[in-house]
Each structure stands twice: as structure tokens, then as C-alpha cells.
VMD Tcl script that draws the C-alpha trace (Angstrom):
set ca {
  {-63.40 42.14 223.50}
  {-66.86 43.50 222.95}
  {-68.53 46.31 225.17}
  {-72.15 46.38 225.03}
  {-73.24 50.01 225.50}
  {-76.08 52.62 225.37}
  {-75.02 56.11 224.09}
  {-74.32 58.53 226.87}
  {-75.24 55.86 229.67}
  {-72.83 54.73 232.45}
  {-71.16 52.32 229.76}
  {-69.56 55.77 228.44}
  {-66.87 55.33 231.33}
  {-65.50 51.71 230.28}
  {-65.83 53.08 226.50}
  {-63.45 55.95 227.48}
  {-61.21 53.43 229.29}
  {-60.85 50.98 226.45}
  {-59.79 54.03 224.09}
  {-57.50 55.56 226.56}
  {-55.68 52.14 227.17}
  {-55.53 51.57 223.43}
  {-57.05 48.07 223.56}
  {-58.72 46.27 220.66}
  {-62.31 46.11 220.86}
  {-65.69 45.93 219.45}
  {-68.75 47.98 220.53}
  {-72.57 47.03 220.26}
  {-75.47 49.37 221.05}
  {-78.18 48.01 223.15}
  {-81.64 49.29 223.33}
  {-82.30 49.16 227.06}
  {-86.25 49.36 226.67}
  {-86.63 46.55 224.11}
  {-83.37 44.72 225.76}
  {-82.36 44.17 222.07}
  {-78.62 44.63 220.78}
  {-78.23 46.42 217.22}
  {-77.70 42.98 215.73}
  {-80.90 41.76 216.87}
  {-79.61 39.66 219.76}
  {-81.41 39.16 223.16}
  {-79.38 41.27 225.44}
  {-80.60 39.33 228.58}
  {-78.83 36.46 227.14}
  {-75.75 38.23 227.39}
  {-76.23 39.77 230.66}
  {-79.30 38.59 232.71}
  {-79.11 41.88 234.52}
  {-80.44 43.66 231.41}
  {-78.35 46.74 231.95}
  {-75.04 48.13 230.63}
  {-71.97 48.43 230.89}
  {-71.23 44.65 229.82}
  {-68.05 43.62 228.63}
  {-67.66 40.11 226.80}
  {-64.14 38.95 227.02}
  {-62.35 37.08 224.24}
  {-62.78 33.71 226.05}
  {-66.54 34.32 225.93}
  {-66.80 35.20 229.76}
  {-68.90 38.30 230.51}
  {-67.94 40.94 233.15}
  {-70.33 43.50 234.34}
  {-70.52 46.43 236.72}
  {-68.61 49.58 235.68}
  {-66.24 49.94 238.39}
  {-64.93 46.12 237.91}
  {-64.75 46.59 234.21}
  {-62.78 49.79 234.30}
  {-60.16 48.10 236.89}
  {-59.96 45.08 234.78}
  {-59.19 47.13 231.56}
  {-56.80 49.41 233.38}
  {-54.94 46.24 234.54}
  {-54.54 45.10 231.02}
  {-52.27 48.10 230.20}
  {-50.62 49.07 233.53}
  {-48.01 51.12 231.59}
  {-50.87 53.49 230.82}
  {-51.38 54.35 234.43}
  {-55.05 54.44 234.25}
  {-55.14 52.65 237.98}
  {-52.32 52.65 240.50}
  {-50.82 49.00 241.10}
  {-52.97 46.65 242.93}
  {-52.23 46.28 246.56}
  {-51.00 49.93 246.90}
  {-52.63 52.22 249.14}
  {-53.10 54.65 245.94}
  {-55.32 51.55 244.59}
  {-57.47 51.73 247.55}
  {-58.14 55.50 247.22}
  {-59.20 54.74 243.59}
  {-61.50 52.20 244.59}
  {-62.80 54.72 247.31}
  {-63.53 57.10 244.55}
  {-65.23 54.45 242.26}
  {-67.35 53.34 245.11}
  {-68.31 57.25 246.14}
  {-69.22 58.01 242.41}
  {-71.36 54.64 242.03}
  {-73.26 55.12 245.24}
  {-73.57 58.78 246.12}
  {-73.68 60.01 242.46}
  {-74.54 57.41 240.13}
  {-77.56 55.83 241.79}
  {-78.64 59.58 243.19}
  {-79.12 60.48 239.39}
  {-81.22 57.52 238.70}
  {-84.63 58.86 239.76}
  {-84.16 62.10 238.03}
  {-84.63 59.86 234.63}
  {-87.61 58.61 235.56}
  {-91.09 60.28 234.70}
  {-92.93 58.22 237.41}
  {-90.94 59.83 240.19}
  {-92.76 63.06 241.51}
  {-91.10 66.22 241.29}
  {-90.66 67.02 244.99}
  {-88.75 63.61 245.38}
  {-86.54 64.28 242.49}
  {-85.98 67.81 243.95}
  {-84.66 65.96 247.27}
  {-82.41 63.80 245.26}
  {-81.06 66.97 243.08}
  {-80.33 68.65 246.40}
  {-78.42 65.73 247.74}
  {-76.51 65.57 244.53}
  {-75.64 69.15 245.07}
  {-73.95 68.51 248.41}
  {-71.78 65.87 246.78}
  {-71.02 68.47 244.27}
  {-69.94 70.94 247.06}
  {-67.63 68.18 248.24}
  {-66.07 67.41 245.00}
  {-65.58 71.05 244.36}
  {-63.28 71.34 247.29}
  {-61.31 68.01 246.44}
  {-60.79 69.19 243.00}
  {-59.93 72.71 243.57}
  {-56.35 73.16 242.43}
  {-56.32 69.61 240.83}
  {-56.57 68.25 237.34}
  {-57.98 65.09 238.09}
  {-59.40 63.00 241.11}
  {-56.12 61.48 241.90}
  {-53.94 64.51 241.04}
  {-52.26 65.26 237.89}
  {-52.85 61.73 236.39}
  {-56.10 60.86 234.69}
  {-57.54 57.54 235.93}
  {-60.67 55.31 235.62}
  {-62.28 57.33 238.13}
  {-62.03 60.37 236.04}
  {-63.71 58.41 233.23}
  {-66.70 57.46 235.36}
  {-67.12 61.02 237.16}
  {-66.87 62.81 233.78}
  {-69.72 60.34 232.75}
  {-71.95 61.14 235.48}
  {-71.28 64.97 235.15}
  {-72.45 64.58 231.46}
  {-75.94 63.74 232.79}
  {-76.54 67.06 234.55}
  {-77.69 68.65 231.12}
  {-80.18 65.81 230.79}
  {-81.79 66.38 234.45}
  {-81.63 70.07 234.09}
  {-78.82 70.77 236.91}
  {-76.88 73.40 236.09}
  {-73.05 72.45 236.64}
  {-72.39 76.50 236.36}
  {-72.82 76.55 239.98}
  {-69.78 74.63 240.77}
  {-67.44 76.15 238.20}
  {-64.55 73.83 239.35}
  {-66.65 70.87 238.22}
  {-67.73 72.66 234.96}
  {-63.74 73.27 234.16}
  {-62.84 69.68 235.28}
  {-65.72 68.35 232.75}
  {-64.40 70.50 230.08}
  {-60.85 69.34 230.70}
  {-61.61 65.74 230.52}
  {-63.99 66.21 227.33}
  {-60.92 67.82 225.67}
  {-58.94 64.42 226.05}
  {-58.47 62.84 222.61}
  {-59.73 59.42 223.66}
  {-62.83 61.01 225.16}
  {-63.60 62.99 221.88}
  {-63.33 59.75 220.06}
  {-65.59 57.96 222.32}
  {-68.30 60.62 222.43}
  {-67.87 60.73 218.55}
  {-68.34 56.98 218.25}
  {-71.35 57.09 220.39}
  {-72.71 60.01 218.55}
  {-72.87 62.33 221.53}
  {-70.82 64.80 219.54}
  {-70.31 65.36 215.76}
}
mol new
graphics top color blue
foreach p $ca { graphics top sphere $p radius 0.5 }
foreach p [lrange $ca 0 end-1] q [lrange $ca 1 end] { graphics top cylinder $p $q radius 0.2 }
display resetview
């Protein structure tokens, strides 16, 4: 398998999952501005959507969209328990979290990265993110991870989104529960390996 990624982007989530699952894979960096891969390939020929994450499977098929990719990867190594078994109520709870992170957080951050968006509009998006962080703080209080004591693919995704707060100047210390949670996930060996591989840390 090959994961096409951009350092620190939402592709960080499946990259973490690949390492947590202990799967064999390659990574290839993508310049999202030029749509060129590190090897000079036209990325839009791999994924016409033009964005990461993109997972090229061993048979040549391509899988896109982070929540779909991380569940696929988790199911390749069920013994790692990165996702509850398909068909169980817990699996639907996981999907509930993946959808919440995708729609209520991930897309809420997107305007904050764009220089063309007026600051008052960015402030509204940031305030909305703050409300979601308030909710997450109550959910995570007294818990190690979103689903309880076990790390899942939803945690890889949430950690990725929380890592963006520094870039858009949202002070995570306003939510100590989330700051502690982020540090807890960051300390995991697979997460450390992933961040070093993407050169996000030394």
C-alpha cells in the first residue's frame, strides 16, 4: 500500500493508523499547491479530487476520504482493536465520532487556513469550533480516549485536528482536558514515529 500525504494535513490520521496497525506501507509526499508528488507524478491522475489522504492499494485500486480509509485499515488488523467489530453498536458509535470530527471540526477549520477569508468570518468559525471543544471536554473528562480506555482510529483523527490549533492561533489551553488528551495521544510510540516521518518533530 502507498499513502499519499501532505505533512500535518488530515492525512496524518491514516498515517498514524497505518503505524498503529503495524501494516506494511509506503508514503509519498504531495505538494497540494502544484498537485505534484515527490516523484514528479501528477497527483490528480492518482486522485482526481486532488487532495489527501489517498491510499493506493496493492491491487492498484485507490481509496479516498479519511474516515473510510482508517476503518479499512483497522479492519485489516482486527486484533489491534483500532475499531470495534463491524455490525456492533460500538462500531456505529465510532462512525458517529468520525462523522462528528469530519463535519463539525475538520470542515470548520478549513476557512481558518485561507488568507482570502475576512477575519470577522474566521472569528465566527473559531467561536463555533470553541463550542465543539466545550462539548468534547465534557465527553473526555475522566476518559483516556473517545471510546473509553482504548485508542481507536477516531482518536487518530481528533488528534490530527487538534494539532492544527497552533497554526490558526486557537489557544488549546482554554480546554485543559483537550490539551491533556492531545499530549496523551502524542506520546504514543506510533504517533511519535509518524510525526518524525512527516518531519513535524525531530
